[in-house]
C-alpha positions in Angstrom: -67.0 -31.7 14.6 -68.7 -32.5 17.9 -67.3 -31.4 21.3 -66.3 -35.0 22.0 -64.4 -35.3 18.7 -62.6 -32.0 19.4 -61.6 -33.2 22.9 -60.2 -36.4 21.4 -58.2 -34.5 18.8 -56.8 -32.2 21.5 -55.8 -35.2 23.6 -54.2 -36.9 20.6 -52.2 -33.8 19.8 -51.0 -33.4 23.4 -50.0 -37.1 23.4 -47.9 -36.5 20.3 -46.4 -33.3 21.8 -45.4 -35.2 24.9 -43.9 -38.1 22.9 -41.7 -35.7 21.0 -40.7 -33.8 24.2 -39.7 -37.1 25.8 -37.7 -38.0 22.7 -36.0 -34.6 22.8 -35.1 -35.0 26.4 -33.6 -38.5 25.8 -31.6 -37.4 22.7 -30.4 -34.2 24.1 -28.2 -36.0 26.7 -25.9 -37.4 24.0 -23.0 -35.4 22.5 -23.3 -35.4 18.7 -20.6 -37.5 17.1 -18.4 -36.7 14.1 -19.6 -38.3 10.9 -17.4 -41.0 9.5 -18.6 -42.1 6.1 -15.4 -42.7 4.2 -13.2 -45.7 3.5 -11.2 -45.1 6.6 -11.6 -43.2 9.9 -10.6 -39.5 9.8 -9.3 -37.5 12.8 -11.8 -35.6 14.9 -11.4 -32.5 17.1 -10.1 -31.7 19.6 -6.7 -31.6 18.0 -3.4 -30.8 19.7 -3.0 -27.0 20.2 -0.6 -25.7 17.5 0.3 -22.7 15.5 2.8 -22.3 12.6 4.4 -19.3 11.1 3.4 -18.6 7.5 3.4 -20.2 5.0 3.0 -23.3 7.1 4.6 -26.8 6.7 2.6 -30.0 6.3 5.4 -32.1 7.9 4.8 -30.2 11.2 1.1 -30.7 11.5 -0.3 -33.0 14.2 -2.0 -35.2 13.1 -0.5 -35.4 9.7 -3.0 -34.6 6.9 -4.3 -37.6 5.0 -3.6 -37.2 1.3 -2.7 -40.6 -0.2 -6.2 -42.1 -0.5 -5.1 -45.7 -0.3 -8.6 -47.1 -1.2 -9.0 -44.9 -4.3 -8.4 -46.9 -7.5 -7.3 -45.1 -10.6 -8.8 -45.9 -14.0 -6.8 -43.9 -16.5 -9.2 -40.9 -16.4 -6.2 -38.5 -17.0 -3.9 -40.9 -19.0 -1.4 -38.9 -21.0 -2.4 -35.5 -19.5 -0.1 -32.9 -17.9 -1.3 -30.9 -14.9 0.1 -27.8 -13.2 -1.0 -27.3 -9.6 -0.2 -24.1 -7.6 0.1 -24.7 -3.9 0.9 -28.3 -4.8 3.4 -29.0 -2.1 0.9 -29.6 0.6 -2.7 -29.8 1.6 -5.4 -30.1 -1.1 -2.7 -29.5 -3.8 -0.7 -32.5 -2.7 -3.7 -34.8 -2.5 -4.8 -33.6 -6.0 -1.3 -34.2 -7.4 -1.3 -37.8 -6.1 -4.7 -38.7 -7.5 -4.0 -37.0 -10.8 -0.8 -39.2 -11.0 -2.8 -42.3 -10.1 -5.1 -41.5 -13.0 -2.2 -41.3 -15.4 -1.1 -37.6 -15.4 2.3 -36.1 -15.1 2.4 -33.2 -12.6 4.1 -29.9 -12.1 3.7 -28.1 -8.8 4.3 -24.5 -7.7 5.1 -23.7 -4.1 6.3 -20.7 -2.1 9.1 -21.8 0.2 8.3 -25.2 1.5 11.0 -27.3 -0.2 10.7 -30.3 2.2 7.0 -30.5 1.6 7.5 -30.2 -2.2 10.0 -33.1 -2.1 7.4 -35.2 -0.3 4.8 -34.4 -3.0 7.3 -35.2 -5.8 8.1 -38.6 -4.1 4.4 -39.4 -3.8 3.7 -38.6 -7.4 6.7 -40.6 -8.6 5.5 -43.5 -6.4 2.5 -43.6 -8.7 4.8 -44.1 -11.7 4.4 -40.5 -13.1 6.8 -37.6 -13.5 6.7 -34.6 -11.2 8.6 -31.3 -11.3 8.4 -28.3 -8.9 8.9 -24.6 -9.1 9.5 -22.3 -6.1 8.1 -18.8 -6.5 5.3 -16.4 -5.8 2.1 -16.5 -7.9 1.7 -12.7 -7.3 4.7 -12.4 -9.7 3.4 -12.5 -13.3 6.8 -13.4 -14.6 7.0 -16.4 -12.3 3.6 -17.6 -13.5 4.7 -17.3 -17.1 7.9 -19.1 -16.4 6.2 -22.0 -14.5 3.9 -22.6 -17.5 6.7 -22.3 -20.0 8.8 -24.8 -18.1 5.9 -27.2 -17.6 5.3 -27.3 -21.3 9.0 -27.6 -22.1 9.8 -30.3 -19.6 6.6 -32.4 -19.6 5.6 -31.7 -23.2 2.1 -30.1 -22.9 -0.4 -28.6 -20.5 -3.9 -29.9 -20.2 -5.0 -29.1 -16.6 -4.4 -26.0 -14.5 -5.3 -26.1 -10.8 -5.2 -22.7 -9.2 -5.0 -23.6 -5.5 -2.3 -21.4 -3.8 -3.8 -19.0 -1.2 -3.0 -16.6 1.6 -5.3 -16.3 4.6 -4.9 -14.6 8.0 -7.9 -13.6 10.1 -8.7 -10.1 11.4 -11.5 -9.8 13.9 -12.1 -6.0 13.3 -12.1 -4.2 9.9 -10.1 -1.5 11.6 -7.3 -4.0 12.2 -7.1 -5.1 8.6 -4.1 -3.2 7.3 -3.5 -2.2 3.7 -0.5 -4.5 3.6 -2.6 -7.5 4.8 -5.4 -6.7 2.4 -3.0 -6.3 -0.5 -1.3 -9.6 0.1 -4.6 -11.5 0.2 -6.0 -10.0 -2.9 -2.8 -10.2 -5.0 -2.1 -13.8 -4.0 -5.7 -15.1 -4.3 -6.9 -13.1 -7.3 -3.9 -11.9 -9.2 -2.2 -15.3 -8.8 -5.2 -17.1 -10.3 -5.5 -14.5 -13.1 -1.8 -14.6 -14.0 -1.7 -18.4 -14.1 -4.8 -18.7 -16.2 -3.5 -16.0 -18.6 -0.2 -17.8 -19.0 -1.7 -21.2 -19.4 -4.6 -20.7 -21.8 -2.5 -20.2 -25.0 -0.9 -23.6 -24.4 -4.2 -25.5 -23.7 -6.1 -27.4 -26.4 -9.8 -28.3 -26.7 -10.6 -30.7 -23.9 -8.4 -29.0 -21.3 -9.6 -27.9 -17.9 -9.0 -25.1 -15.4 -10.0 -25.8 -11.8 -10.0 -23.0 -9.2 -10.1 -23.6 -5.5 -12.8 -21.4 -4.0 -14.2 -21.6 -0.5 -17.3 -21.8 1.6 -16.4 -18.3 2.8 -17.0 -17.1 -0.8 -20.5 -18.5 -0.6 -21.5 -17.5 3.0 -18.9 -14.9 4.1 -16.8 -15.0 7.2 -16.7 -12.1 9.7 -13.1 -12.7 10.6 -12.0 -13.2 7.0 -13.3 -10.2 5.2 -10.5 -10.0 2.7 -10.2 -13.8 2.1 -14.0 -14.1 1.7 -13.9 -11.3 -0.9 -11.2 -13.1 -2.9 -13.0 -16.4 -2.8 -16.3 -14.8 -3.9 -14.2 -13.2 -6.7 -12.8 -16.5 -7.6 -16.2 -18.0 -8.0 -17.2 -15.1 -10.3 -13.9 -15.4 -12.2 -14.6 -19.1 -12.7 -18.1 -18.5 -14.2 -16.9 -15.6 -16.3 -13.8 -17.3 -17.7 -15.8 -20.4 -18.4 -18.1 -18.4 -20.7 -15.1 -16.8 -22.4 -13.3 -20.1 -23.1 -16.3 -22.2 -24.4 -15.2 -21.5 -28.0 -11.7 -22.9 -27.2 -13.2 -26.0 -25.7 -11.6 -25.3 -22.3 -13.8 -26.0 -19.3 -13.4 -23.9 -16.1 -14.9 -24.9 -12.8 -14.3 -24.4 -9.1 -14.3 -26.5 -5.9 -15.5 -24.6 -2.8 -14.2 -26.5 0.3 -15.3 -26.0 3.9 -12.7 -26.5 6.6 -9.9 -28.9 5.5 -7.0 -30.1 7.6 -4.0 -28.4 5.8 -1.2 -26.0 6.8 -3.3 -23.0 5.7 -5.5 -22.9 8.9 -2.9 -23.7 11.6 -0.8 -20.9 10.1 -3.7 -18.5 10.5 -5.6 -19.4 13.6 -4.4 -19.3 17.2 -3.5 -22.6 18.8 -6.7 -22.8 20.9 -8.8 -22.4 17.8 -6.9 -25.0 15.8 -7.7 -27.5 18.5 -11.4 -27.0 17.6 -11.0 -26.7 13.9 -14.0 -28.1 12.0 -16.0 -28.9 15.0 -18.8 -26.5 14.1 -19.6 -28.3 10.8 -22.6 -30.6 10.7 -20.1 -33.5 10.3 -18.3 -32.2 13.5 -14.8 -32.5 11.9 -12.7 -31.0 9.1 -12.2 -32.7 5.8 -8.9 -34.4 5.1 -7.3 -33.5 1.7 -7.9 -36.9 0.2 -11.6 -36.3 0.7 -11.5 -33.3 -1.6 -9.1 -34.6 -4.3 -11.6 -36.9 -6.2 -13.7 -33.8 -7.0 -10.7 -32.3 -8.8 -10.3 -35.5 -10.7 -13.9 -35.4 -11.7 -13.7 -31.8 -13.0 -10.4 -32.4 -14.7 -11.5 -35.6 -16.6 -13.2 -35.2 -20.0 -14.7 -38.6 -19.5 -16.5 -37.4 -16.3 -17.4 -33.8 -16.8 -17.3 -32.9 -20.5 -20.7 -31.0 -20.2 -19.8 -29.2 -17.0 -18.3 -25.7 -17.1 -18.8 -22.5 -15.0 -19.9 -24.5 -11.9 -18.8 -24.1 -8.3 -18.9 -27.4 -6.4 -19.3 -26.9 -2.6 -17.7 -29.6 -0.4 -18.5 -28.2 3.0 -19.3 -31.0 5.4 -23.1 -30.5 5.4 -23.3 -26.8 5.7 
């Protein structure tokens, strides 16, 4: 290469460098916008500052979570099925209950103490033309899990789908502030509860049935303020893969959905009011998901028409992380 050619190449590269720098300066002045790619517009932060005592109530959230998915059309993917959903009174659980019903399933839900929220879920399922029953109790209690399964089978006739979704989450910024009581409550709710429900359900499930566990992005990436919660969610992912292998001979598929931030009572009953106002803003999409954006994934994993060859998988729905 001659000296003249070298000089021309250097000049060209510097021109490119300046073009990119100018574009960076121009683009940097605009604030990134939240991504809206759904059938309707979803709320974006900042949200009103708010905090709730545990376990949190959906009816008190501002803005109300969007769970009814009005543009989602059912096509009998779960016709004749019966599903049991823990934490089904609100949030992801309520949205899943509604879409399962729209696809033809009868639904049983478990909840802790949120009777008003549970009534709203029951009404939403019945509006889809399906039956819905509810059980109030604690999934840490093995006897309650066994009774919930037994009553579901008795009252609705069978059990085809188990959605383990109930969870406990409270942040702790320092490991030294994470008490044994706090640690114990998280692990027993999030791990024992999933195990007890699955152990009670499996004997009643036939080939073609499905178990879907709710994991979390924290189980994939960790979270410095959620040591205990992240441990349980990583454990749920491992439990999903292990149980899936065990249940292959029975024809029962086991999968998990791992959400990122979702606008449900779980987080406003954990975070301080100032943090709730910014919830979801640090995702690439610049907003949290709404429950109805998660629910179709549960339909997909529950339906033998859609996912008969899928088991032991963890499906992240994390807003572009």
